[in-house]
TORDREN-766488 format. One line per 2 residues: number of its first residue (from 1); for each residue x, y, z of N, C-alpha, C. Coordinates in steps of 0.2 Angstrom, whole numbers. Each point is the difference from the previous one (the first is absolute). Last residue first. Layout:
# TORDREN-766488
NUM = X,Y,Z,X,Y,Z,X,Y,Z  ... .
This chain:
# TORDREN-766488
227 = 749,649,-684,-3,6,1,-7,0,3  18,-20,5,-2,4,-6,-3,6,2 .
225 = 7,-16,16,-2,-4,-5,-2,4,-7  13,1,27,-3,3,-5,-1,-4,-6 .
223 = -1,-8,26,5,0,-6,-4,4,-5  -6,4,26,-1,-4,-6,5,1,-5 .
221 = 1,3,27,1,4,-6,-1,-5,-6  -11,0,26,4,-3,-5,1,4,-6 .
219 = -12,9,18,5,-4,3,5,-3,-4  -17,23,-2,1,-7,-2,6,-3,4 .
217 = -10,24,0,-5,-5,3,2,-7,-3  14,20,-3,-5,2,6,-4,-6,2 .
215 = 26,-1,-10,-7,1,-3,-5,0,6  26,7,3,-5,-6,1,-7,2,-3 .
213 = 27,10,-6,-6,1,4,-4,-7,0  21,5,-12,1,0,7,-6,1,4 .
211 = 3,-2,-25,2,6,3,0,1,7  -6,-20,-10,7,1,-3,2,7,2 .
209 = -22,-7,5,5,-4,4,7,2,-2  -17,9,-13,-1,3,7,5,-3,4 .
207 = -2,-10,-21,3,7,0,0,3,6  -12,-20,-2,7,-1,0,4,6,0 .
205 = -23,2,-2,1,-2,6,8,-1,1  -9,5,-21,0,6,4,2,-2,7 .
203 = -3,-17,-16,6,4,-1,1,6,5  -19,-13,1,5,-4,2,7,4,-1 .
201 = -20,8,-9,0,1,7,6,-4,3  -3,-1,-23,3,6,2,-1,1,8 .
199 = -8,-20,-9,7,1,-2,3,6,3  -23,-4,1,4,-3,5,7,0,-1 .
197 = -15,20,-8,0,-7,-2,4,-3,6  -15,23,3,7,-3,-1,0,-8,-1 .
195 = -19,16,5,2,-1,-7,6,-4,-1  -8,7,22,-4,-6,-3,2,-1,-7 .
193 = 17,11,18,-5,2,-5,-3,-6,-3  19,0,16,-7,0,3,-6,2,-5 .
191 = 24,0,-6,-1,-6,2,-7,-1,3  7,21,-8,0,-5,-5,-3,-7,2 .
189 = 6,17,16,-7,2,-4,-1,-5,-6  20,-2,12,-5,-2,4,-7,1,-3 .
187 = 19,9,-10,0,-8,-1,-6,-3,4  5,23,2,-3,-1,-7,0,-8,-1 .
185 = 10,7,20,-7,3,0,-4,-2,-6  24,-4,2,-4,-5,3,-8,2,0 .
183 = 15,16,-9,0,-6,-4,-4,-6,3  4,20,11,-5,1,-5,-1,-6,-4 .
181 = 16,0,17,-6,1,3,-6,0,-6  23,0,-6,-2,-6,2,-7,0,3 .
179 = 16,15,-15,-6,1,4,-3,-6,2  20,2,-14,1,0,7,-6,1,4 .
177 = 3,-2,-24,3,7,2,0,0,8  -8,-19,-12,6,1,-3,3,7,2 .
175 = -21,-7,8,5,-4,3,7,2,-3  -19,10,-10,1,2,7,5,-3,3 .
173 = -6,-8,-21,3,6,0,2,3,7  -13,-19,-2,7,-2,-1,4,7,-1 .
171 = -23,1,3,3,-2,6,7,-1,-1  -12,5,-19,0,6,4,4,-2,7 .
169 = -6,-17,-15,6,3,-2,1,7,4  -19,-13,5,6,-4,2,6,4,-3 .
167 = -21,9,-6,2,1,7,6,-4,2  -8,-4,-21,3,7,0,2,1,7 .
165 = -11,-19,-4,6,-1,-2,4,7,0  -23,-1,6,4,-3,5,7,-1,-2 .
163 = -16,9,-16,2,5,6,4,-4,5  -9,-4,-24,6,-3,3,2,4,6 .
161 = -20,5,-12,1,-7,-1,6,-3,4  -14,22,9,5,-1,-6,1,-8,0 .
159 = -14,11,17,-3,-2,-6,5,-2,-6  8,17,18,-5,-5,1,-4,-2,-6 .
157 = 26,8,-2,-7,3,2,-5,-5,1  24,-2,-7,-2,-3,6,-7,4,2 .
155 = 14,6,-19,-3,-7,-1,-3,-3,6  10,21,1,-5,1,-5,-3,-7,-1 .
153 = 19,1,14,-6,3,3,-6,1,-5  21,-6,-9,-3,-6,4,-7,2,4 .
151 = 13,17,-11,-3,-4,-5,-3,-6,3  12,15,14,-6,3,-3,-4,-4,-5 .
149 = 21,-9,9,-6,1,5,-6,3,-2  19,0,-14,-3,-7,1,-5,0,5 .
147 = 12,19,-2,-3,0,-6,-4,-7,0  14,4,18,-5,5,0,-5,-1,-6 .
145 = 21,-12,1,-5,-3,5,-6,5,0  14,0,-23,1,2,7,-6,-3,5 .
143 = 10,-12,-23,-5,5,2,1,2,8  13,-17,-11,1,6,-4,-5,6,2 .
141 = 2,-23,10,6,3,0,1,6,-3  -21,-12,0,2,1,7,7,3,0 .
139 = -16,-6,-19,4,6,1,2,1,7  -13,-19,-7,6,0,-4,4,6,1 .
137 = -21,-1,10,5,-5,3,6,0,-4  -17,13,-9,3,3,6,5,-4,4 .
135 = -12,-9,-19,5,5,-2,3,3,6  -18,-14,4,6,-4,-2,6,5,-2 .
133 = -21,9,5,3,-3,6,6,-3,-1  -13,9,-18,3,5,4,4,-3,6 .
131 = -13,-15,-13,6,3,-4,4,5,4  -21,-7,9,5,-5,0,7,2,-3 .
129 = -18,14,-3,3,1,7,5,-6,1  -12,1,-20,4,6,0,4,0,7 .
127 = -17,-17,-5,6,-1,-4,5,6,2  -21,-1,11,4,-5,2,7,-1,-4 .
125 = -17,16,-5,4,2,5,5,-5,2  -9,1,-25,-3,-1,6,5,1,6 .
123 = 4,13,-23,1,-7,3,-4,0,6  4,20,-13,-5,-4,-3,-1,-7,3 .
121 = 18,17,5,-6,1,3,-6,-4,-2  27,-3,2,-5,-1,-5,-7,1,3 .
119 = 22,0,10,-2,6,-1,-6,0,-6  11,-20,9,-2,4,6,-3,7,-2 .
117 = 10,-15,-17,-6,-2,2,-3,4,6  21,5,-9,-5,1,-5,-7,-3,2 .
115 = 18,-3,15,-2,7,0,-5,2,-6  11,-21,1,-5,0,5,-3,7,1 .
113 = 18,-3,-16,-6,-4,-2,-5,0,6  20,11,4,-3,3,-5,-7,-4,-2 .
111 = 15,-10,16,-4,6,3,-4,4,-6  14,-18,-7,-5,-2,4,-5,5,3 .
109 = 20,6,-11,-5,-2,-5,-6,-3,4  18,5,13,-2,6,-3,-6,-1,-5 .
107 = 13,-18,10,-5,3,4,-3,6,-3  13,-21,-8,-1,7,-3,-6,3,4 .
105 = 9,-23,2,4,5,3,-1,7,-2  -12,-22,-4,6,1,-5,4,5,3 .
103 = -20,-4,11,4,-6,0,6,1,-4  -15,17,-1,3,0,7,5,-6,1 .
101 = -13,2,-20,5,5,0,4,0,7  -19,-13,-2,5,-3,-4,6,5,0 .
99 = -20,7,10,3,-5,4,6,-3,-4  -12,17,-11,4,2,6,3,-5,4 .
97 = -14,-6,-18,6,2,-2,4,3,5  -21,-7,5,4,-6,-1,7,3,-3 .
95 = -16,16,3,2,-2,7,4,-7,-1  -9,10,-20,5,4,3,3,-2,7 .
93 = -18,-12,-11,7,-1,-3,5,5,3  -22,3,8,3,-7,2,7,-1,-3 .
91 = -12,19,-7,3,1,7,3,-7,2  -11,1,-21,7,3,0,3,1,7 .
89 = -22,-9,-2,5,-5,-3,7,3,0  -18,14,6,1,-5,5,6,-5,-2 .
87 = -8,16,-15,4,3,5,2,-5,6  -4,-8,-26,-4,3,6,5,3,5 .
85 = 10,-10,-19,-5,5,-2,-3,3,5  25,-11,-3,-6,-1,4,-5,6,-2 .
83 = 24,-12,-9,-4,6,-1,-8,-1,2  27,-10,4,-7,-1,0,-4,6,0 .
81 = 24,-2,2,-2,-1,-7,-7,-1,0  12,0,21,0,7,-3,-3,0,-7 .
79 = 3,-21,11,-6,4,3,0,7,-3  18,-14,-7,-6,-2,-2,-6,4,2 .
77 = 21,5,9,0,2,-7,-7,-3,-3  5,-7,22,-1,7,0,-1,3,-7 .
75 = 6,-23,3,-7,2,2,-2,7,0  22,-6,-4,-4,-2,-6,-7,1,2 .
73 = 15,5,17,1,5,-5,-4,-2,-6  1,-15,18,-4,6,2,0,5,-6 .
71 = 4,-27,-5,3,6,2,-4,6,1  -9,-21,-8,4,-1,6,3,6,3 .
69 = -24,-1,-14,8,1,-1,3,-2,6  -24,1,-2,3,-7,-1,8,1,-1 .
67 = -16,18,2,2,-2,6,4,-7,0  -10,11,-19,6,4,2,3,-3,7 .
65 = -20,-10,-10,6,-1,-4,6,3,3  -20,5,10,2,-7,2,6,-2,-4 .
63 = -10,20,-6,3,1,7,3,-7,2  -12,1,-21,6,4,0,4,0,7 .
61 = -22,-9,-1,5,-5,-3,7,3,-1  -18,14,8,2,-5,5,5,-5,-3 .
59 = -9,16,-14,5,3,4,2,-5,6  -16,-7,-16,6,1,-3,5,3,5 .
57 = -22,-3,7,4,-7,0,7,1,-4  -15,19,2,3,-2,7,4,-7,-1 .
55 = -11,8,-19,6,4,1,3,-2,7  -19,-11,-7,5,-2,-4,6,4,2 .
53 = -20,6,10,3,-7,2,6,-2,-3  -11,19,-8,3,1,7,3,-6,2 .
51 = -13,-2,-19,6,4,-2,4,1,7  -21,-9,1,4,-5,-3,7,3,-1 .
49 = -17,14,7,2,-5,6,5,-5,-3  -10,15,-16,5,3,5,2,-4,5 .
47 = -16,-9,-14,6,1,-3,6,3,4  -22,-1,8,3,-7,0,7,0,-3 .
45 = -13,20,-1,2,-1,7,4,-7,1  -11,6,-21,6,4,1,3,-2,7 .
43 = -20,-10,-5,5,-3,-4,7,4,1  -20,9,9,2,-6,4,6,-4,-4 .
41 = -9,19,-10,3,2,7,3,-6,3  -14,-3,-19,7,3,-2,4,1,6 .
39 = -23,-6,3,5,-6,-3,7,3,-1  -16,16,6,1,-4,5,5,-6,-1 .
37 = -6,15,-17,4,3,4,2,-4,6  -16,-7,-16,7,-1,-3,5,3,5 .
35 = -23,2,6,2,-7,0,7,0,-2  -9,21,-2,1,-2,7,2,-7,1 .
33 = -6,7,-22,6,4,2,2,-2,8  -21,-7,-9,6,-4,-3,6,3,2 .
31 = -19,11,7,1,-7,4,6,-4,-3  -6,20,-11,3,2,7,1,-7,4 .
29 = -11,0,-21,7,0,-1,4,2,7  -24,0,-3,3,-7,1,7,0,0 .
27 = -18,18,-3,5,0,6,4,-7,1  -17,5,-18,3,6,1,6,0,5 .
25 = -12,-19,-6,3,2,-6,3,7,1  -12,-10,18,6,-4,-2,4,3,-6 .
23 = -21,9,6,6,2,5,6,-4,-1  -19,-5,-13,2,7,-2,6,2,5 .
21 = -11,-20,4,5,-1,-6,2,7,-2  -15,0,18,6,-4,2,5,0,-6 .
19 = -22,8,-5,4,5,4,7,-3,2  -15,-14,-10,2,4,-5,5,6,4 .
17 = -12,-16,13,6,-3,-4,3,5,-5  -19,7,12,6,0,5,6,-4,-4 .
15 = -21,1,-11,3,7,0,7,0,5  -13,-20,-2,4,2,-6,3,7,0 .
13 = -14,-7,18,7,-4,0,4,2,-6  -22,10,1,5,3,5,7,-4,0 .
11 = -18,-9,-13,3,6,-3,5,3,5  -11,-18,8,4,-2,-6,3,6,-3 .
9 = -17,4,16,6,-3,3,6,-2,-5  -22,7,-7,4,5,2,7,-2,4 .
7 = -15,-17,-8,3,4,-6,4,6,3  -12,-12,16,5,-4,-3,4,3,-6 .
5 = -20,10,9,6,0,5,6,-3,-3  -20,-2,-12,3,7,-1,6,0,5 .
3 = -12,-20,0,4,1,-6,3,7,-1  -6,-8,25,-4,1,-6,5,0,-6 .
1 = 3,-13,24,2,6,-3,-3,0,-7 .
């Protein structure tokens, strides 16, 4: 390489450096803002995560403390005093409140707590439909069979999280009104459905026998062991 070429190359490099410095002076603040934004956002997300964890722990401690009371009425009062910020935590507290209200004999309060969850459209379907199912079961004596049937049918649609339990209740309503054929048909559908748990399948089999019929494809009646 000649001295002339070397000189030209050095000048070119110097010009490039000057241009780079010029860009940094003119636009460098943008990079600084971006870096600060990224760091600030990360810090905020970590703080938010810590706050959420702390809130969840506080609510959990409050629930555990409430459940340590010996009397249902004391547990109910303690649960009622919990101020849950998130909708999911509030739903959990409401459902525990409903359970303790039922144990304490206040069915009206139990239903009200469950309905507050069942009608909350911002909750996941698993929460609201479980609350609706439990509420309906508590209204066996106060809600007409037709009304209960309509509401159970809404919970028994394909894909619903508690479809099989709702179908079981529909079968019980049929049996309650002497429609044994429909009850057995519904119980058979439950028993043969792939989604049915072993406990529910056993219960359906026992109910068919209790209604005076024979299950279609079993010889031994299993003992019920839960839902």
